C-alpha positions in Angstrom: 10.4 16.7 -4.0 12.2 17.9 -7.1 15.5 16.4 -5.9 13.8 13.1 -5.1 12.3 13.0 -8.6 15.7 13.7 -10.1 17.4 11.0 -8.0 14.8 8.5 -9.0 15.2 9.4 -12.7 19.0 9.2 -12.5 18.7 5.7 -11.0 16.3 4.7 -13.7 18.7 6.1 -16.4 21.5 4.0 -15.1 19.4 0.8 -15.4 18.0 2.1 -18.7 21.5 2.6 -20.1 22.4 -0.9 -19.1 19.3 -2.3 -20.7 20.3 -0.8 -24.0 23.2 -3.2 -24.1 21.5 -6.4 -22.9 17.8 -7.0 -23.3 16.1 -10.1 -21.7 14.6 -12.6 -24.0 10.9 -12.9 -24.6 9.0 -15.0 -22.1 7.8 -15.1 -18.5 10.3 -14.6 -15.7 10.6 -16.5 -12.4 8.9 -13.6 -10.6 5.5 -14.2 -12.1 3.6 -13.5 -15.3 5.2 -11.2 -17.9 4.2 -7.5 -18.0 2.0 -6.2 -20.8 5.0 -4.4 -22.4 8.3 -6.4 -22.6 11.6 -5.8 -24.3 11.8 -6.9 -27.8 14.0 -9.7 -29.0 16.6 -7.7 -30.9 16.3 -4.1 -30.0 19.3 -3.1 -32.1 19.0 -1.1 -35.3 17.8 -2.9 -38.4 20.5 -1.2 -40.5 23.5 0.7 -39.1 24.0 4.3 -40.3 27.1 4.8 -42.4 27.6 8.5 -41.6 30.1 9.5 -39.0 28.1 11.2 -36.2 29.1 13.4 -33.3 27.0 14.8 -30.4 28.2 18.3 -29.4 26.1 18.6 -26.3 22.6 18.6 -24.8 22.2 21.8 -22.9 20.1 22.0 -19.7 17.3 24.6 -19.5 16.0 24.7 -15.9 17.2 21.1 -15.1 19.8 19.6 -12.8 23.1 19.2 -14.6 23.6 15.6 -13.4 20.3 14.6 -14.9 21.1 16.2 -18.2 24.5 14.5 -18.2 22.9 11.1 -17.8 20.3 11.8 -20.5 23.1 12.9 -22.8 25.1 9.7 -22.0 21.9 7.6 -22.8 21.4 9.6 -26.1 25.0 9.1 -27.1 24.8 5.4 -26.3 21.7 5.0 -28.5 23.3 6.8 -31.4 26.5 4.8 -30.9 24.5 1.6 -31.4 22.7 3.1 -34.4 25.9 4.3 -36.2 28.4 2.0 -37.9 31.3 4.2 -36.8 31.9 4.9 -33.1 31.0 8.4 -31.9 33.9 10.7 -30.8 34.0 11.3 -27.1 33.8 14.6 -25.4 37.6 14.6 -24.9 38.2 13.9 -28.6 36.0 16.9 -29.5 37.6 19.2 -26.9 41.1 18.3 -28.2 40.0 18.9 -31.8 38.5 22.3 -31.0 41.6 23.3 -29.0 41.8 26.9 -27.8 39.3 28.2 -30.4 37.0 30.2 -28.0 34.2 30.6 -30.6 34.0 26.9 -31.1 34.3 26.0 -27.5 31.4 28.4 -26.7 29.2 27.1 -29.5 25.6 27.0 -28.2 24.2 25.1 -31.2 24.3 27.5 -34.1 24.5 25.7 -37.5 27.7 27.6 -38.5 29.8 26.8 -35.4 28.5 23.2 -35.4 29.7 22.8 -39.1 33.1 24.1 -38.1 33.4 21.7 -35.2 32.3 18.8 -37.4 35.0 19.7 -40.0 37.7 19.7 -37.3 36.7 16.3 -35.9 36.0 14.8 -39.3 32.4 13.7 -39.1 29.4 13.9 -41.5 26.6 14.9 -39.0 26.7 17.1 -35.9 23.9 16.7 -33.3 23.0 19.0 -30.5 19.9 20.2 -28.6 18.3 21.1 -25.3 16.4 19.4 -22.6 14.1 21.9 -20.9 11.9 21.7 -17.8 8.4 23.1 -17.9 6.9 22.7 -14.5 6.9 19.0 -13.8 7.3 18.2 -17.5 10.3 17.9 -19.8 10.7 18.9 -23.5 13.4 17.6 -25.8 14.5 19.8 -28.7 17.2 18.2 -30.8 18.6 18.8 -34.3 21.1 17.3 -36.8 23.3 19.4 -39.1 25.0 18.2 -42.3 28.6 19.2 -42.0 29.2 19.2 -45.7 26.4 21.6 -46.6 26.0 23.4 -43.2 22.3 22.9 -43.3 19.9 21.2 -40.9 19.0 17.7 -41.8 16.1 17.4 -39.3 14.9 18.9 -36.1 12.5 17.3 -33.6 10.7 18.6 -30.6 8.8 16.3 -28.3 5.4 17.0 -26.6 5.7 17.9 -22.9 6.6 14.7 -21.0 5.6 14.2 -17.4 8.4 13.4 -15.0 8.2 9.7 -15.4 11.6 8.0 -15.7 10.4 5.4 -18.1 8.7 7.9 -20.4 11.7 10.2 -20.4 14.1 7.4 -21.2 12.0 6.1 -24.0 11.6 9.7 -25.3 15.4 10.1 -25.5 15.8 6.8 -27.3 12.9 7.6 -29.7 14.5 11.0 -30.4 17.7 9.4 -31.5 15.9 7.3 -34.1 13.5 10.0 -35.1 16.4 12.3 -35.8 18.6 10.0 -38.0 16.7 6.8 -38.7 12.9 7.4 -38.6 12.3 4.5 -40.9 13.5 2.1 -38.2 11.1 3.5 -35.5 8.8 0.6 -34.7 7.8 -2.0 -32.1 5.9 -5.3 -32.2 2.8 -7.1 -31.0 2.7 -10.7 -29.5 -0.7 -12.4 -29.7 -1.1 -15.3 -27.1 -4.1 -17.6 -27.5 -4.9 -21.3 -27.0 -7.4 -21.2 -29.8 -6.4 -23.0 -33.0 -7.4 -21.5 -36.4 -8.9 -18.2 -35.3 -8.4 -15.4 -37.8 -6.2 -12.5 -36.5 -6.8 -9.0 -38.0 -4.7 -5.9 -37.2 -6.0 -2.5 -38.3 -8.4 -4.2 -40.7 -5.8 -6.4 -42.3 -5.6 -10.2 -41.8 -2.2 -11.1 -40.4 -2.6 -14.8 -39.7 -4.3 -17.5 -37.7 -3.8 -18.6 -34.1 -1.6 -19.7 -32.7 0.8 -17.1 -34.1 4.4 -18.5 -33.7 6.1 -15.1 -34.2 5.5 -11.6 -33.1 3.8 -9.1 -35.5 7.0 -7.1 -36.1 7.7 -3.7 -37.7 4.6 -2.0 -36.3 4.5 1.8 -36.2 4.4 3.3 -32.7 1.1 4.3 -31.3 -2.4 2.8 -31.1 -3.6 -0.2 -33.2 -6.8 -2.3 -33.2 -6.5 -6.1 -32.9 -9.4 -8.4 -33.7 -9.6 -12.2 -33.4 -12.5 -14.2 -34.8 -13.5 -17.9 -35.0 -16.7 -19.7 -36.0 -18.9 -20.4 -33.0 -17.2 -17.8 -30.8 -17.8 -14.1 -30.1 -15.2 -11.9 -31.7 -12.4 -10.4 -29.6 -11.4 -6.8 -30.3 -9.0 -4.6 -28.3 -6.9 -1.5 -28.8 -3.1 -2.2 -28.5 -0.4 0.5 -27.9 2.9 -0.2 -29.6 6.1 1.1 -27.9 9.6 1.6 -29.4 11.6 -1.6 -29.7 9.2 -3.5 -27.3 6.6 -6.2 -27.7 3.1 -5.4 -26.5 1.5 -8.7 -25.4 -2.2 -9.5 -25.9 -3.8 -12.5 -24.3 -6.9 -13.6 -26.3 -9.7 -15.7 -24.8 -12.8 -16.2 -27.0 -16.2 -16.8 -25.5 -18.5 -19.4 -27.1 -21.7 -18.4 -28.9 -25.1 -20.1 -28.3 -25.4 -23.4 -30.3 -27.2 -23.1 -33.7 -29.0 -26.1 -35.3 -29.4 -26.0 -39.1 -32.5 -28.2 -40.0 -31.6 -28.1 -43.7 -34.0 -27.7 -46.7 -33.7 -23.9 -46.4 -35.6 -23.9 -43.1 -34.7 -21.2 -40.6 -31.9 -22.0 -38.2 -32.9 -22.7 -34.7 -30.9 -21.4 -31.8 -30.7 -24.0 -29.0 -30.7 -22.7 -25.5 -31.2 -24.4 -22.2 -34.9 -24.9 -21.1 -36.0 -22.2 -18.6 -36.7 -23.4 -15.1 -40.4 -23.3 -14.0 -41.3 -20.5 -11.7 -42.3 -22.8 -8.9 -38.8 -24.2 -8.7 -37.4 -20.9 -7.7 -36.1 -20.6 -4.1 -38.0 -17.3 -3.8 -41.3 -19.2 -4.5 -40.6 -21.5 -1.5 -39.7 -18.6 0.7 -42.9 -16.7 -0.3 -45.1 -19.8 0.4 -43.5 -20.2 3.9 -44.1 -16.5 4.8 -47.8 -16.8 3.6 -48.3 -20.0 5.7 -46.9 -18.3 8.8 -49.2 -15.3 8.3 -52.3 -17.4 7.9 -51.5 -19.4 11.0 -51.1 -16.3 13.1 -54.5 -14.9 11.9 -56.3 -18.2 12.8 -54.7 -18.4 16.2 -55.7 -14.8 17.0 -59.3 -15.5 16.0 -59.5 -18.7 18.2 -58.1 -16.9 21.2 -60.6 -14.1 21.1 -63.2 -14.0 24.1 -66.7 -14.1 22.6 -68.9 -15.5 25.6 -72.4 -13.9 26.2 -73.5 -13.8 29.9 -77.3 -13.7 30.7 -76.9 -14.1 34.5 -77.6 -11.1 36.7 -76.2 -8.8 37.5 -73.9 -9.0 34.4 -76.6 -9.4 31.8 -75.4 -8.9 28.2 -77.8 -6.7 26.1 -77.8 -9.4 23.5 -79.8 -11.7 25.8 -83.5 -11.8 24.9 -86.4 -11.0 27.2 -86.4 -9.3 30.6 -85.3 -10.9 33.8 
C-alpha cells in the first residue's frame, strides 16, 4: 500500500510540476462544469525576489528517496519562478564545494550552509527535511542569510495526510511562506445571474453583481461570502481560499413573499396565496369514499339477517302469544 501511495504521489508530482509552468485559463472546459477550485489566471509571483537563492537539499526522514527527489524538484521549480536570478543546479553546487568533505556532508547546520553559499555566490541558502509520520508528512524548511550566517525564517507544516494534491500545494506554499509570505494569497470568483445584488466578504462590501473580475489577493483559509438584494432572501456561505487558485461560488437568490405598502403609515401587508378549503383536499375525497363503503356494508348485513318468527307446530317460537 505504501508503494502504491508513493507511485500515485510521484505521478501527481510530475503533472503538478508541469502545471506550475502552464496553467489553464479561467472558464469551463469541454469535459463539463468547472470544479469548485480552479487554477488562477496568473499564478506567477507578483514581484520577483532580487536575492540570489540556492537550495542545498531536502533530506528524507522515513520516506522513499524518489518521492523526496520529486518534491525537491517541485520546490526548486517554485523558487526558480519566485526568484529573479536562476537557482544554481545540484551539479553547480557540487562543483563549487569540490572535495571539501565537511561541506559535502553538510546536513543543514547554519555554519556549513553559510560556507556553501559563499562558495557558490548566493545571498540565501535553503534546506530542510520532509518526514513521514505514519500516513502523514511534515515539511520542515529554513532559509539562512549567507552574509550574516543567521536564519531568516523557518517553517514547519502541520501533519499532512498522504494526499498528492495536499502535499504538492504544501510544498508550493512552503516556498512562498519561506521567502515571500506577503505574496501568499488566492482569489474568489462569484457567479450570479442577479443584477445589482450587494456582495459582502468578511463583513466588507466588495461590489455588486455581476462581478466582472475575481476578488483577488485574498489570504488563504476560510472566508464568509454574503450576497443580498431587495425582495430576496440573503445568501451566505463559507468559502475556502487556496494558494494561487480561484474558489468559485455560484449564487442563486430565492425570492421573498410579496409585501404591499398601503401608505399613510399603515402597517405593511404580506400577500400570500389563498389557502385551499379543506374539502378540496384529495384526502377528504378518499375519507368520504371509505365512509360510504363502510355504511353500505353495514346496511347490507342488516338486510340480509334472518329475523322470521314461526308459530306453526312443532317449531313454535316462544315469542308467539297464547297456547296451541
